[in-house]
C-alpha positions in Angstrom: -11.2 12.9 -25.2 -9.4 9.7 -25.9 -8.0 11.2 -29.1 -7.2 14.5 -27.5 -9.7 16.3 -29.8 -12.1 17.5 -27.2 -13.6 20.1 -27.4 -12.1 21.5 -30.6 -13.1 18.4 -32.6 -16.7 18.2 -31.4 -19.6 20.1 -32.9 -20.7 22.9 -30.6 -24.2 21.6 -30.0 -22.7 18.3 -28.6 -20.4 19.9 -26.1 -21.3 19.2 -22.4 -21.3 22.2 -20.0 -18.4 21.9 -17.5 -16.3 19.8 -19.8 -14.6 22.6 -21.6 -11.1 24.0 -21.0 -10.6 27.2 -19.1 -7.9 28.9 -21.2 -7.4 31.6 -18.6 -5.4 29.1 -16.4 -2.6 29.0 -18.9 -2.3 25.2 -18.9 -0.8 23.8 -22.1 -1.9 20.5 -23.7 0.3 17.5 -22.8 0.6 15.5 -26.0 0.3 11.7 -25.9 3.6 10.6 -27.5 3.4 6.9 -26.5 2.5 5.7 -30.0 5.2 7.7 -31.7 7.8 6.2 -29.3 6.5 2.7 -29.5 5.7 2.4 -25.8 1.9 2.2 -26.3 1.2 -1.4 -25.3 -2.3 -2.2 -26.3 -3.6 -4.5 -23.6 -6.0 -4.8 -20.6 -5.6 -3.3 -17.1 -2.1 -3.5 -15.6 0.8 -2.0 -13.8 3.6 0.4 -14.5 7.0 1.0 -13.1 9.4 3.7 -14.3 13.0 3.6 -13.1 16.6 3.6 -14.3 16.9 -0.2 -14.1 20.3 -0.5 -15.8 21.8 2.6 -14.0 22.9 4.3 -17.3 21.3 7.6 -16.2 18.1 7.2 -18.3 14.7 6.1 -17.1 13.2 2.9 -18.5 9.6 1.7 -18.5 8.1 -1.6 -17.4 4.4 -2.3 -18.1 2.1 -5.3 -17.5 -1.4 -6.5 -18.0 -3.4 -8.6 -15.6 -4.1 -11.9 -17.4 -1.8 -14.9 -16.8 -1.1 -15.1 -20.5 -0.1 -11.5 -20.8 3.5 -10.5 -21.3 5.7 -8.1 -19.5 6.8 -5.1 -21.5 10.3 -3.7 -20.8 11.3 -0.6 -22.7 14.9 0.5 -22.2 15.9 4.1 -23.0 18.5 4.3 -25.8 19.8 7.6 -24.3 18.8 9.5 -27.4 15.1 10.0 -26.9 13.7 6.6 -27.9 13.0 3.3 -26.3 13.9 -0.3 -27.2 11.7 -3.2 -26.1 14.1 -5.6 -24.3 11.8 -8.1 -22.4 13.3 -11.2 -24.2 16.9 -10.0 -23.6 16.1 -9.2 -20.0 14.9 -12.8 -19.3 11.3 -11.7 -18.9 9.8 -13.8 -21.6 7.6 -16.5 -20.2 6.9 -14.6 -17.0 3.2 -13.6 -16.9 2.0 -10.2 -16.2 0.0 -8.9 -13.2 -2.4 -6.2 -12.3 0.2 -4.1 -10.5 4.0 -3.9 -10.2 6.4 -1.9 -8.0 10.1 -1.7 -7.7 12.8 -1.3 -5.0 16.3 -2.5 -4.3 15.5 -5.2 -1.7 19.0 -6.7 -1.6 20.9 -3.4 -1.5 23.1 -4.2 -4.6 22.4 -0.9 -6.3 19.9 -2.1 -8.8 16.1 -1.8 -8.5 14.2 -5.1 -8.5 10.6 -5.8 -9.5 7.6 -7.2 -7.7 4.6 -8.4 -9.8 1.3 -8.7 -8.0 -1.5 -11.0 -9.2 -5.0 -12.3 -8.6 -6.7 -9.0 -7.7 -10.5 -9.0 -8.1 -10.6 -12.7 -8.9 -11.5 -14.0 -5.4 -10.8 -17.6 -4.9 -9.9 -17.9 -8.6 -7.1 -15.4 -8.0 -4.8 -17.7 -5.9 -1.9 -16.8 -8.1 1.7 -16.5 -6.8 3.3 -13.1 -7.0 6.8 -12.8 -8.5 9.9 -11.2 -7.1 12.3 -10.5 -10.0 15.9 -9.8 -8.9 17.7 -7.3 -11.1 21.1 -9.0 -11.9 22.7 -5.7 -12.8 23.6 -6.9 -16.3 20.3 -6.1 -18.0 18.6 -9.3 -16.9 16.1 -10.3 -14.2 15.8 -13.5 -12.3 12.7 -14.9 -10.6 13.7 -15.5 -6.9 10.2 -15.6 -5.4 10.5 -19.1 -3.8 14.1 -18.7 -2.8 13.3 -15.4 -1.1 10.4 -16.9 0.9 7.7 -14.8 -0.8 5.9 -17.7 -2.5 2.2 -17.6 -1.4 -1.2 -18.0 -3.0 -3.5 -15.1 -2.2 -5.4 -12.7 -4.6 -3.8 -9.2 -4.4 -2.9 -6.2 -6.4 -1.4 -4.0 -3.7 1.8 -3.9 -1.7 4.4 -1.4 -0.4 8.1 -1.5 0.4 9.4 0.2 3.5 12.1 -0.4 6.1 9.7 -0.5 9.1 12.4 -1.4 11.6 15.2 0.8 10.1 17.7 -2.0 10.0 18.8 -1.0 6.5 16.8 -3.6 4.6 13.5 -3.0 2.9 10.5 -5.0 4.2 7.3 -5.7 2.3 3.6 -5.5 3.2 1.2 -7.2 0.9 -2.5 -6.4 1.1 -4.5 -9.5 0.1 -8.2 -9.7 -0.9 -10.5 -11.7 1.3 -13.6 -12.4 -0.8 -16.8 -10.8 0.4 -20.2 -9.9 -0.9 -18.9 -6.8 -2.7 -16.7 -8.8 -5.1 -19.8 -10.0 -6.9 -20.8 -6.5 -7.6 -17.6 -6.0 -9.5 -17.5 -9.3 -11.3 -21.1 -9.1 -12.4 -24.2 -11.3 -12.0 -23.1 -13.7 -14.7 -20.2 -15.1 -12.7 -21.0 -17.8 -10.2 -19.3 -17.7 -6.8 -16.5 -20.2 -6.2 -17.4 -23.4 -4.3 -15.2 -22.6 -1.3 -13.5 -19.7 0.4 -10.3 -19.8 2.5 -8.6 -17.1 4.5 -6.4 -14.6 2.8 -4.7 -12.6 5.5 -2.5 -9.6 4.8 1.2 -10.4 5.0 4.2 -8.4 6.3 7.6 -9.8 5.2 10.6 -8.8 7.2 13.8 -8.7 5.3 16.4 -11.0 6.8 19.3 -9.2 5.0 20.4 -12.3 3.2 18.1 -12.3 0.3 15.2 -13.9 2.2 12.2 -12.7 4.1 10.2 -13.9 7.1 6.4 -13.4 7.4 5.7 -11.5 10.7 2.3 -9.8 10.3 0.5 -11.5 13.2 3.7 -11.5 15.3 3.9 -7.7 15.2 0.2 -7.1 15.7 -1.2 -6.8 12.2 -4.0 -9.4 11.8 -6.2 -8.3 8.9 -8.5 -10.3 6.7 -10.3 -7.9 4.4 -10.9 -6.9 0.8 -7.7 -4.8 0.6 -7.2 -2.6 -2.4 -4.5 -0.2 -1.4 -1.6 0.1 1.1 0.7 3.0 2.0 3.5 3.7 4.5 4.0 7.1 6.1 5.3 8.5 9.4 2.0 10.1 10.7 3.4 11.3 14.0 7.0 12.2 13.0 8.4 9.8 15.5 10.8 8.2 13.0 8.9 4.9 12.7 6.9 4.4 9.5 3.2 3.7 10.1 0.9 1.7 7.8 -2.4 2.6 6.2 -4.7 0.0 4.6 -7.5 0.9 2.1 -10.4 -1.6 2.2 -13.5 -2.0 0.1 -16.7 -2.6 2.1 -15.4 -2.0 5.6 -13.5 0.7 7.5 -9.9 1.5 6.5 -7.1 0.8 9.0 -4.2 2.8 10.3 -1.5 0.9 12.2 0.9 2.9 14.2 4.4 1.6 14.4 5.3 1.5 18.1 8.9 0.4 17.5 10.7 -2.3 19.4 8.9 -3.5 22.5 10.3 -5.7 25.3 9.8 -8.5 25.8 7.4 -9.1 22.9 9.4 -7.6 20.1 8.2 -5.2 17.4 4.6 -3.9 17.7 2.0 -2.2 15.5 -1.1 -0.8 17.1 -4.4 0.0 15.3 -5.3 3.6 15.8 -8.5 5.6 15.2 -7.2 9.0 14.1 -10.4 9.6 12.1 -9.2 8.1 8.8 -11.6 5.2 8.3 -13.5 6.5 5.3 -14.3 6.1 2.4 -16.1 2.9 3.3 -15.5 1.8 -0.3 -11.9 2.9 -1.1 -9.2 2.0 -3.5 -5.9 3.9 -4.2 -4.2 5.7 -1.4 -0.9 7.5 -0.4 0.8 9.8 2.0 2.2 13.1 0.9 2.8 16.5 2.4 0.4 18.5 0.1 0.8 21.8 2.1 4.5 21.6 3.1 3.9 21.9 6.8 6.3 19.0 7.6 3.5 16.5 8.4 2.5 13.8 6.0 -1.1 14.0 4.9 -3.3 11.2 3.6 -5.3 10.8 0.4 -7.8 8.0 -0.1 -9.8 7.7 -3.2 -13.2 5.9 -3.4 -14.4 3.0 -5.6 -18.1 2.7 -4.6 -19.2 -0.7 -5.7 -22.7 0.0 -4.6 -22.9 2.5 -7.5 -20.6 0.8 -10.0 -23.4 0.1 -12.5 -24.1 3.9 -12.5 -20.5 5.1 -12.6 -20.7 7.0 -15.8 -24.1 8.5 -14.9 -22.7 9.7 -11.5 -19.8 11.4 -13.1 -22.0 13.1 -15.7 -24.3 14.3 -12.9 -21.4 15.9 -11.1 -20.3 17.8 -14.2 -23.9 18.9 -14.8 -24.3 20.2 -11.2 -26.8 17.5 -10.2 -26.8 15.7 -6.9 -24.9 12.4 -6.6 -25.1 9.6 -4.1 -21.7 8.0 -4.5 -18.9 8.3 -1.9 -16.3 11.1 -2.3 -12.5 11.1 -1.9 -10.9 11.9 1.4 -7.9 14.3 1.8 -7.0 14.0 5.5 -4.8 16.8 6.6 -2.4 15.9 9.4 -3.1 17.9 12.5 0.3 17.2 13.9 -1.1 15.7 17.1 -1.9 12.1 16.0 -5.2 13.0 14.4 -6.4 14.1 10.9 -9.1 16.4 9.6 -11.0 15.7 6.4 -10.5 18.8 4.2 -11.5 17.3 0.8 -14.5 19.6 0.4 -12.8 22.8 1.4 -9.8 22.1 -1.0 -12.1 21.2 -3.9 -11.6 17.4 -4.0 -15.1 16.4 -3.3 -15.5 15.0 -6.7 -17.0 11.8 -8.1 -14.1 9.4 -8.6 -14.3 5.8 -9.4 -10.6 5.7 -8.9 -8.2 2.9 -9.8 -4.6 3.7 -10.9 -3.6 7.0 -9.5 -0.4 8.9 -8.5 1.0 12.3 -7.7 3.7 14.6 -9.0 4.5 18.3 -9.7 3.4 19.2 -13.2 4.4 22.9 -13.2 7.4 22.8 -10.8 5.7 25.2 -8.3 6.7 22.8 -5.5 3.2 21.6 -4.8 2.1 18.1 -5.6 -0.7 17.5 -8.2 -2.9 14.4 -8.6 -3.8 12.3 -11.6 -6.7 9.8 -11.2 -7.3 6.9 -13.5 -11.0 6.0 -13.4 -13.4 3.5 -14.7 -15.7 0.5 -14.2 -15.6 -2.9 -15.7 -18.7 -2.5 -17.9 -17.6 -2.0 -21.5 -20.1 0.8 -21.8 -18.5 2.7 -19.0 -16.7 5.8 -20.4 -15.4 8.1 -17.7 -12.7 10.7 -18.2 -9.5 10.3 -16.1 -9.0 13.4 -14.1 -6.1 15.8 -13.2 -6.1 18.1 -10.2 -3.5 20.9 -9.8 -2.5 21.8 -6.3 -2.8 25.6 -6.0 -0.4 26.7 -3.3 -1.2 23.9 -0.9 -4.6 25.5 -0.3 -6.9 24.1 -2.9 -7.0 21.8 -6.0 -8.4 22.9 -9.3 -9.3 20.5 -12.1 -7.2 20.9 -15.3 -8.3 17.7 -16.9 -9.6 19.3 -20.1 -7.0 22.1 -20.3 -4.1 19.7 -20.3 -5.8 17.0 -22.4 -5.7 14.4 -19.6 -9.4 13.3 -19.9 -8.7 10.0 -21.6 -11.9 8.0 -21.6 -10.4 4.5 -21.4 -10.1 2.7 -18.1 -7.2 4.3 -16.2 -5.0 2.0 -14.3 -1.4 2.3 -13.0 0.1 5.8 -13.2 3.7 7.0 -12.9 5.2 10.5 -12.9 8.8 10.8 -14.1 11.1 13.0 -16.0 11.6 10.6 -18.9 13.2 13.1 -21.3 15.4 14.7 -18.6 14.3 18.3 -19.3 13.5 19.1 -15.7 9.7 18.5 -15.6 7.7 15.4 -15.0 5.9 13.4 -17.7 3.1 10.9 -17.1 3.0 7.3 -18.2 -0.3 5.4 -17.6 -1.7 2.0 -18.3 -5.0 1.9 -20.1 -7.5 -0.8 -20.8 -10.3 -2.5 -18.9 -10.6 -5.9 -17.1 -12.6 -7.8 -19.6 -11.7 -9.4 -23.0 -12.2 -6.9 -25.8 -11.7 -3.9 -23.6 -8.0 -3.3 -24.2 -6.5 0.0 -25.1 -3.1 1.5 -25.8 -1.1 2.9 -22.8 -0.3 6.6 -22.9 2.7 8.8 -22.3 1.8 12.5 -21.7 4.8 14.6 -22.5 5.2 17.7 -20.3 5.6 20.6 -22.8 7.2 22.8 -20.3 4.3 23.8 -18.2 6.6 25.0 -15.4 9.2 26.6 -17.6 9.3 29.7 -15.4 9.9 27.7 -12.3 13.1 26.2 -10.9 13.7 22.6 -10.0 16.3 20.1 -8.8 16.6 16.4 -9.4 18.0 14.3 -6.6 18.9 10.6 -6.6 19.5 9.4 -3.0 21.6 6.3 -2.1 21.5 4.8 1.3 24.5 3.1 3.0 23.3 2.3 6.5 19.8 3.1 5.3 18.3 1.0 2.5 20.1 1.5 -0.8 16.9 2.9 -2.5 16.6 5.5 0.3 12.9 4.7 0.4 11.4 6.5 3.4 14.1 9.3 3.5 12.7 12.7 4.3 13.9 15.6 2.2 13.5 19.3 3.3 14.7 21.9 0.9 14.9 25.6 2.0 15.0 28.1 -0.8 15.2 31.9 -1.2 12.8 33.3 -3.8 13.5 36.2 -6.1 11.4 38.5 -3.9 13.6 37.7 -0.9 11.1 35.5 0.8 12.0 32.0 2.0 10.0 28.7 1.8 10.5 25.0 2.6 9.6 22.1 0.4 9.1 18.6 1.8 9.3 15.2 0.1 9.5 11.6 1.2 11.3 9.2 -1.2 8.9 6.6 -2.5 7.3 5.4 -5.8 4.2 7.4 -4.9 0.6 6.0 -4.8 -0.6 2.4 -4.3 -1.4 1.7 -8.0 1.5 2.8 -10.2 5.2 3.2 -9.4 7.0 6.4 -10.2 10.8 6.7 -10.3 12.6 7.0 -7.0 14.5 9.9 -8.5 13.0 13.0 -6.9 12.4 15.8 -9.4 11.4 18.6 -7.1 9.8 21.9 -8.3 11.2 24.9 -6.5 8.8 27.6 -7.8 10.2 31.1 -7.9 13.4 30.1 -6.1 16.5 32.1 -6.9 18.8 29.9 -4.8 18.8 26.7 -2.7 19.9 27.6 0.8 20.1 24.0 2.0 18.9 20.4 1.4 18.3 18.5 4.6 18.0 14.7 4.4 16.9 12.6 7.3 17.9 9.0 6.5 15.8 6.0 7.5 18.6 4.2 9.4 18.5 3.2 13.0 20.0 6.5 14.3 18.0 8.7 11.8 21.2 10.5 10.8 20.9 13.8 9.1 22.9 15.2 6.2 22.8 18.9 5.4 24.0 20.0 1.9 24.5 23.6 0.9 26.4 23.4 -2.4 23.3 22.6 -4.6 22.1 25.0 -7.3 18.7 25.0 -9.1 18.1 23.3 -12.4 20.6 20.6 -12.0 20.7 16.9 -11.2 22.6 15.4 -8.3 23.4 12.1 -6.5 23.5 12.3 -2.7 25.1 9.4 -0.9 24.3 8.9 2.8 27.0 10.2 5.1 29.0 12.2 2.7 27.2 15.6 3.3 27.8 16.6 -0.2 26.0 16.3 -3.6 27.6 14.9 -6.6 26.6 16.7 -9.8 25.3 14.4 -12.5 25.9 15.3 -16.2 22.3 14.8 -17.4 21.7 16.6 -20.7 18.0 16.7 -21.9 17.0 14.0 -24.3 14.0 15.2 -26.3 11.6 12.4 -27.2 12.5 11.2 -30.7 9.1 11.2 -32.4 8.5 11.2 -36.1 10.5 13.8 -37.9 13.1 14.3 -35.2 16.6 13.0 -34.9 18.8 12.1 -32.0 20.1 15.1 -30.2 21.8 16.0 -26.9 20.9 19.7 -27.3 19.2 21.4 -24.4 15.5 22.1 -24.5 14.0 25.5 -24.0 12.8 24.8 -20.5 15.5 22.7 -18.9 19.2 22.6 -18.6 21.3 20.3 -16.4 
């Protein structure tokens, strides 16, 4: 599976029932081209961020690993289908890596900045500072952590940007890890507990609009000390104020409703029930509208530390149709009335997932968001395939792990979806490798071979003006007319995706069988929630949309096929995408 040779390269008598591809689904194999492109960092568990960091129109890749002596990898696209490693030139040499990274334009200067998160899973030994790296706009980054007021010493691997007060500046929530008895289950019996334990509360940093932040978590009603492994923002009740979901290992998950400005006490968040407290042992999470009904749904994947020593066996039992005891994922469908309903079993997501890095995107441009789950356990003997689930019409998910060649057996960490070769479909970059010394492995880049060639798409880069420049939190609604005359709506929210792995903020949106785009409606996350409606957009093109202009600027974005061995630089269009 790791080499992409399963099942064809395995003797028939060694094949496992349920692990073979279903060729009737028509899913092509996604080749791993990371090695051929030189972006296959061979390291331990870490983070990934994909973005156009130098604003030249081509997506770049940043990758990290979790040890303090690990480097940061920064591959800049050369605009001709290859990548050049530029960490030294970018001023990133000497800055240690981290378990997770994410990006956003916190200072509204038009260039996405980086946040590196450290100390996750290490308990009291993980009191490492995070790093805010400001993008100077000239190809270099500068560490401004202390100057920005973000210097603290808490173990973490999860955070999320969102403008919770809609003042035009991105705020930051950091989910810290308060040590508990379950940490020992992950670290193993050979590691003695630390001599002392101090509080590690979660933090909410409000952007002051001058390059600095103020910590306000307790002030706004968020007082949480827990073993936090994932955080996500989403507007669960469509009131315009983004709410916060916190995924916790070993205790109930939390949903904090954003109640907006309150007099005389100021801003207020309120913990809500809403029926989304499980799994009890959960890890990556995100909001997305999987069924396009205009309400954001919630996905929470498990990491059951009670069964961590039997992770591989539990996965094998599921494939063999045998009973399992581990917790299952939760897909909570938004009922539109402030509550959710667990639909994971009825949509086919009641699977054994020891989930870590994970994210979502649209592999076949049908408009429905698919899910890739990086899996694993720290034991070096734990070999579990990472898993891909295709969203079938917003009604169910079918596994296409083995059809597409996604069943990599190495530990799957941060995942990012992005159209790296600009051909109109999303590729997948993922960090591989485990937590322990000797368990490193090369990162992967699965090239989309044109799975959705028969489907239309549109690529949108949004720029806020009164809203935050990254347009994070902007709601997109696209109305299309299909070739058969029917109409449909497609919904997206601008973000980097899931809580472990950062996809590009460019929205590559599949349109399915659309003949034309009737309108693109954008609700901006500014104080007034202004709306722009654009009607001059055509399928299979790339655009920039600037807040308030009510028009789309076409972007000349020719495809750049990956320059692997035996190919040469070319700006010729590919067979399944033209801009």
